[in-house]
C-alpha positions as YAML, in Angstrom:
chain: A
units: angstrom
residues:
- id: 1
  name: MET
  ca: [-44.35, 20.94, -19.32]
- id: 2
  name: SER
  ca: [-41.10, 22.28, -20.66]
- id: 3
  name: TYR
  ca: [-40.10, 25.81, -19.59]
- id: 4
  name: TYR
  ca: [-36.95, 27.88, -19.96]
- id: 5
  name: GLY
  ca: [-37.07, 28.58, -16.22]
- id: 6
  name: LYS
  ca: [-37.57, 26.25, -13.30]
- id: 7
  name: GLY
  ca: [-39.90, 26.49, -10.35]
- id: 8
  name: ASN
  ca: [-42.81, 28.79, -9.74]
- id: 9
  name: ASN
  ca: [-44.03, 29.63, -6.21]
- id: 10
  name: GLY
  ca: [-45.08, 33.17, -7.21]
- id: 11
  name: ARG
  ca: [-41.97, 33.75, -9.31]
- id: 12
  name: PRO
  ca: [-42.26, 34.43, -13.05]
- id: 13
  name: VAL
  ca: [-41.31, 31.52, -15.31]
- id: 14
  name: LEU
  ca: [-39.72, 32.33, -18.67]
- id: 15
  name: LEU
  ca: [-41.91, 30.71, -21.32]
- id: 16
  name: ARG
  ca: [-40.47, 32.19, -24.54]
- id: 17
  name: LYS
  ca: [-37.73, 34.56, -25.66]
- id: 18
  name: TYR
  ca: [-37.01, 36.12, -29.05]
- id: 19
  name: ASP
  ca: [-33.98, 38.23, -30.06]
- id: 20
  name: VAL
  ca: [-34.38, 40.42, -33.13]
- id: 21
  name: THR
  ca: [-31.00, 40.04, -34.86]
- id: 22
  name: SER
  ca: [-32.11, 41.41, -38.26]
- id: 23
  name: ALA
  ca: [-35.15, 43.46, -39.20]
- id: 24
  name: VAL
  ca: [-38.52, 41.67, -38.98]
- id: 25
  name: SER
  ca: [-42.04, 42.86, -39.75]
- id: 26
  name: GLU
  ca: [-43.41, 41.34, -36.54]
- id: 27
  name: VAL
  ca: [-42.68, 39.12, -33.55]
- id: 28
  name: THR
  ca: [-45.38, 36.54, -32.87]
- id: 29
  name: PHE
  ca: [-45.87, 34.26, -29.88]
- id: 30
  name: ASP
  ca: [-48.69, 31.81, -30.60]
- id: 31
  name: TYR
  ca: [-50.05, 29.27, -28.09]
- id: 32
  name: VAL
  ca: [-47.94, 30.76, -25.28]
- id: 33
  name: PHE
  ca: [-50.58, 31.93, -22.78]
- id: 34
  name: LYS
  ca: [-51.33, 28.82, -20.75]
- id: 35
  name: LYS
  ca: [-54.02, 28.02, -18.22]
- id: 36
  name: ASP
  ca: [-51.21, 27.05, -15.84]
- id: 37
  name: PHE
  ca: [-50.66, 30.73, -15.05]
- id: 38
  name: ASP
  ca: [-52.91, 33.51, -13.73]
- id: 39
  name: TRP
  ca: [-50.65, 36.30, -15.04]
- id: 40
  name: HIS
  ca: [-48.57, 36.60, -18.19]
- id: 41
  name: TYR
  ca: [-46.00, 39.28, -18.93]
- id: 42
  name: LEU
  ca: [-44.79, 40.47, -22.33]
- id: 43
  name: ILE
  ca: [-41.51, 42.36, -21.91]
- id: 44
  name: GLY
  ca: [-39.68, 44.23, -24.67]
- id: 45
  name: VAL
  ca: [-36.15, 45.51, -24.09]
- id: 46
  name: ASP
  ca: [-34.41, 48.07, -26.35]
- id: 47
  name: VAL
  ca: [-36.96, 47.66, -29.14]
- id: 48
  name: ASP
  ca: [-36.19, 49.84, -32.16]
- id: 49
  name: VAL
  ca: [-38.12, 50.48, -35.38]
- id: 50
  name: ALA
  ca: [-36.57, 50.81, -38.84]
- id: 51
  name: SER
  ca: [-38.91, 53.54, -40.13]
- id: 52
  name: ALA
  ca: [-39.72, 57.06, -39.03]
- id: 53
  name: SER
  ca: [-43.01, 58.21, -37.50]
- id: 54
  name: VAL
  ca: [-44.57, 54.87, -36.62]
- id: 55
  name: ASN
  ca: [-45.81, 53.25, -33.45]
- id: 56
  name: LEU
  ca: [-45.46, 49.78, -31.97]
- id: 57
  name: ARG
  ca: [-48.56, 47.71, -31.25]
- id: 58
  name: ALA
  ca: [-49.40, 44.40, -29.59]
- id: 59
  name: ILE
  ca: [-52.48, 42.48, -30.69]
- id: 60
  name: ARG
  ca: [-53.92, 39.39, -29.04]
- id: 61
  name: ARG
  ca: [-54.06, 36.13, -31.02]
- id: 62
  name: ALA
  ca: [-56.15, 32.96, -30.83]
- id: 63
  name: ASN
  ca: [-55.42, 29.75, -32.68]
- id: 64
  name: GLY
  ca: [-52.84, 31.47, -34.91]
- id: 65
  name: SER
  ca: [-55.02, 34.47, -35.92]
- id: 66
  name: ASP
  ca: [-55.36, 38.06, -34.68]
- id: 67
  name: VAL
  ca: [-58.21, 38.83, -32.28]
- id: 68
  name: THR
  ca: [-59.62, 42.19, -33.41]
- id: 69
  name: THR
  ca: [-62.36, 42.44, -30.80]
- id: 70
  name: THR
  ca: [-62.65, 46.06, -29.66]
- id: 71
  name: LEU
  ca: [-60.79, 47.13, -26.52]
- id: 72
  name: ASP
  ca: [-61.87, 49.82, -24.05]
- id: 73
  name: VAL
  ca: [-58.72, 51.86, -23.40]
- id: 74
  name: MET
  ca: [-57.41, 54.50, -21.04]
- id: 75
  name: SER
  ca: [-53.89, 55.93, -20.86]
- id: 76
  name: GLN
  ca: [-51.54, 58.61, -19.58]
- id: 77
  name: LYS
  ca: [-48.40, 59.85, -21.28]
- id: 78
  name: GLY
  ca: [-45.90, 62.64, -20.90]
- id: 79
  name: THR
  ca: [-42.30, 63.74, -21.22]
- id: 80
  name: ASP
  ca: [-39.66, 63.89, -18.50]
- id: 81
  name: THR
  ca: [-38.71, 67.52, -19.03]
- id: 82
  name: ASP
  ca: [-41.89, 69.33, -20.05]
- id: 83
  name: SER
  ca: [-44.47, 69.33, -17.25]
- id: 84
  name: GLY
  ca: [-47.11, 70.90, -19.47]
- id: 85
  name: SER
  ca: [-47.08, 68.07, -22.00]
- id: 86
  name: ASP
  ca: [-48.84, 65.35, -20.02]
- id: 87
  name: ALA
  ca: [-51.95, 63.87, -21.61]
- id: 88
  name: THR
  ca: [-54.71, 61.60, -20.33]
- id: 89
  name: VAL
  ca: [-57.02, 59.51, -22.51]
- id: 90
  name: THR
  ca: [-60.23, 58.00, -21.11]
- id: 91
  name: ASN
  ca: [-63.27, 56.35, -22.66]
- id: 92
  name: ASP
  ca: [-61.40, 55.42, -25.84]
- id: 93
  name: THR
  ca: [-61.51, 52.27, -27.97]
- id: 94
  name: GLU
  ca: [-59.02, 50.46, -30.21]
- id: 95
  name: ALA
  ca: [-59.58, 47.70, -32.77]
- id: 96
  name: GLY
  ca: [-57.99, 44.85, -30.86]
- id: 97
  name: TYR
  ca: [-54.48, 46.23, -30.44]
- id: 98
  name: LEU
  ca: [-52.69, 47.80, -27.48]
- id: 99
  name: GLN
  ca: [-50.63, 50.71, -28.76]
- id: 100
  name: ILE
  ca: [-47.22, 50.41, -27.12]
- id: 101
  name: THR
  ca: [-45.75, 53.78, -28.15]
- id: 102
  name: PRO
  ca: [-47.16, 57.20, -28.99]
- id: 103
  name: ASP
  ca: [-47.47, 57.95, -32.71]
- id: 104
  name: GLY
  ca: [-44.23, 58.92, -34.38]
- id: 105
  name: THR
  ca: [-41.61, 56.68, -32.75]
- id: 106
  name: GLY
  ca: [-38.28, 56.83, -34.60]
- id: 107
  name: THR
  ca: [-36.74, 59.38, -36.94]
- id: 108
  name: ASP
  ca: [-34.59, 59.13, -40.03]
- id: 109
  name: ASN
  ca: [-31.42, 59.78, -38.01]
- id: 110
  name: THR
  ca: [-32.16, 58.71, -34.46]
- id: 111
  name: ARG
  ca: [-34.28, 55.78, -33.35]
- id: 112
  name: ASN
  ca: [-36.13, 55.77, -30.06]
- id: 113
  name: SER
  ca: [-35.27, 52.66, -28.09]
- id: 114
  name: ASN
  ca: [-38.35, 51.41, -26.26]
- id: 115
  name: THR
  ca: [-38.60, 49.23, -23.18]
- id: 116
  name: PHE
  ca: [-41.96, 48.02, -21.94]
- id: 117
  name: ILE
  ca: [-43.85, 45.56, -19.74]
- id: 118
  name: ILE
  ca: [-47.39, 44.49, -20.59]
- id: 119
  name: SER
  ca: [-49.25, 42.38, -18.05]
- id: 120
  name: TYR
  ca: [-52.09, 40.09, -19.14]
- id: 121
  name: ILE
  ca: [-54.34, 39.33, -16.17]
- id: 122
  name: ALA
  ca: [-56.18, 36.04, -15.54]
- id: 123
  name: ASN
  ca: [-55.93, 32.83, -17.52]
- id: 124
  name: PRO
  ca: [-56.57, 32.43, -21.25]
- id: 125
  name: SER
  ca: [-60.14, 31.12, -20.90]
- id: 126
  name: HIS
  ca: [-61.28, 34.43, -19.37]
- id: 127
  name: MET
  ca: [-58.46, 36.91, -19.90]
- id: 128
  name: PRO
  ca: [-60.19, 40.26, -20.47]
- id: 129
  name: SER
  ca: [-57.68, 42.87, -19.36]
- id: 130
  name: SER
  ca: [-54.09, 43.99, -19.61]
- id: 131
  name: TRP
  ca: [-52.00, 47.00, -18.69]
- id: 132
  name: GLY
  ca: [-48.71, 48.30, -19.96]
- id: 133
  name: ARG
  ca: [-45.89, 50.47, -18.71]
- id: 134
  name: ILE
  ca: [-43.62, 51.81, -21.41]
- id: 135
  name: ARG
  ca: [-40.45, 53.84, -21.17]
- id: 136
  name: SER
  ca: [-38.50, 55.46, -24.02]
- id: 137
  name: MET
  ca: [-34.76, 55.23, -23.57]
- id: 138
  name: GLY
  ca: [-33.74, 57.32, -26.58]
- id: 139
  name: THR
  ca: [-33.98, 60.81, -27.98]
- id: 140
  name: GLY
  ca: [-35.16, 62.17, -31.28]
- id: 141
  name: LEU
  ca: [-38.53, 63.33, -32.51]
- id: 142
  name: ASN
  ca: [-40.95, 60.91, -30.85]
- id: 143
  name: GLY
  ca: [-44.24, 62.30, -32.09]
- id: 144
  name: PHE
  ca: [-45.50, 63.18, -28.62]
- id: 145
  name: GLN
  ca: [-45.68, 66.97, -28.37]
- id: 146
  name: GLY
  ca: [-43.13, 67.07, -31.24]
- id: 147
  name: ASN
  ca: [-40.10, 67.31, -28.97]
- id: 148
  name: SER
  ca: [-36.97, 65.23, -28.45]
- id: 149
  name: ASP
  ca: [-37.42, 64.55, -24.74]
- id: 150
  name: PRO
  ca: [-37.58, 61.04, -23.28]
- id: 151
  name: TRP
  ca: [-41.19, 60.07, -22.65]
- id: 152
  name: TRP
  ca: [-43.26, 57.71, -20.54]
- id: 153
  name: TYR
  ca: [-46.53, 55.99, -21.36]
- id: 154
  name: GLU
  ca: [-48.97, 53.98, -19.23]
- id: 155
  name: LYS
  ca: [-51.96, 52.24, -20.74]
- id: 156
  name: SER
  ca: [-54.64, 49.79, -19.70]
- id: 157
  name: ASP
  ca: [-57.36, 48.06, -21.66]
- id: 158
  name: GLN
  ca: [-60.31, 45.76, -21.23]
- id: 159
  name: LEU
  ca: [-61.49, 43.36, -23.89]
- id: 160
  name: ILE
  ca: [-65.13, 43.90, -24.79]
- id: 161
  name: GLY
  ca: [-66.82, 40.52, -24.89]
- id: 162
  name: SER
  ca: [-65.42, 37.14, -23.93]
- id: 163
  name: THR
  ca: [-63.11, 36.21, -26.83]
- id: 164
  name: GLY
  ca: [-60.32, 34.06, -25.47]
- id: 165
  name: PHE
  ca: [-56.75, 34.23, -26.73]
- id: 166
  name: ASP
  ca: [-53.50, 32.29, -26.44]
- id: 167
  name: GLY
  ca: [-50.85, 34.52, -28.02]
- id: 168
  name: VAL
  ca: [-49.71, 37.98, -28.99]
- id: 169
  name: ARG
  ca: [-48.17, 39.64, -32.05]
- id: 170
  name: ILE
  ca: [-45.95, 42.75, -31.81]
- id: 171
  name: TYR
  ca: [-45.57, 44.89, -34.94]
- id: 172
  name: ALA
  ca: [-44.80, 48.41, -36.20]
- id: 173
  name: THR
  ca: [-47.57, 50.30, -38.01]
- id: 174
  name: SER
  ca: [-45.19, 50.54, -40.98]
- id: 175
  name: GLY
  ca: [-41.72, 49.24, -41.69]
- id: 176
  name: ASN
  ca: [-39.89, 46.75, -39.50]
- id: 177
  name: ILE
  ca: [-38.78, 46.11, -35.97]
- id: 178
  name: SER
  ca: [-35.02, 46.47, -36.33]
- id: 179
  name: ASP
  ca: [-33.74, 45.47, -32.90]
- id: 180
  name: GLY
  ca: [-34.84, 44.30, -29.46]
- id: 181
  name: THR
  ca: [-35.42, 41.32, -27.20]
- id: 182
  name: PHE
  ca: [-38.88, 40.03, -26.27]
- id: 183
  name: PHE
  ca: [-39.78, 37.80, -23.32]
- id: 184
  name: ILE
  ca: [-43.00, 36.04, -22.29]
- id: 185
  name: TYR
  ca: [-43.25, 35.10, -18.61]
- id: 186
  name: GLY
  ca: [-45.99, 33.22, -16.76]
- id: 187
  name: MET
  ca: [-46.76, 33.53, -13.06]
- id: 188
  name: ALA
  ca: [-49.23, 31.52, -10.95]
...
């Protein structure tokens, strides 16, 4: 196999990397989740959106198509400076996507820069769950409690059913992804 990185022994191996150098509607990694690894990581660094009041999402893919099987979801989110603004979501479902940011990322004048890690657990033949840890690095109206404070977001999901998948697509609910670097790592 050909990898960016060398070695393994419990260390992540870089499988793919994509730099957004001009606005794109999505970033897609097909056929990247391999049975060689028990864990896969999708990492986004300084990801910005070109439109106001949108959110970023990641949806699983199989054989070049989106997997829209329902996900059971739970999450926590909050801001750094307003202790009364924390929110917890349990017993929720989403139509195949993992929402990376709260609704409303980006404004007309100031973009929120988002950094996140999403971990996909187990190998592609039976890979039912993932979890994400997201951190906003910018200011501006972010849609969460309508304030301009930096925010944090943790989310986990479980795939309902046994649909396998081998890739992931990252997209904004409207407009484009204007900047950012994406990495896919595998770890045995």
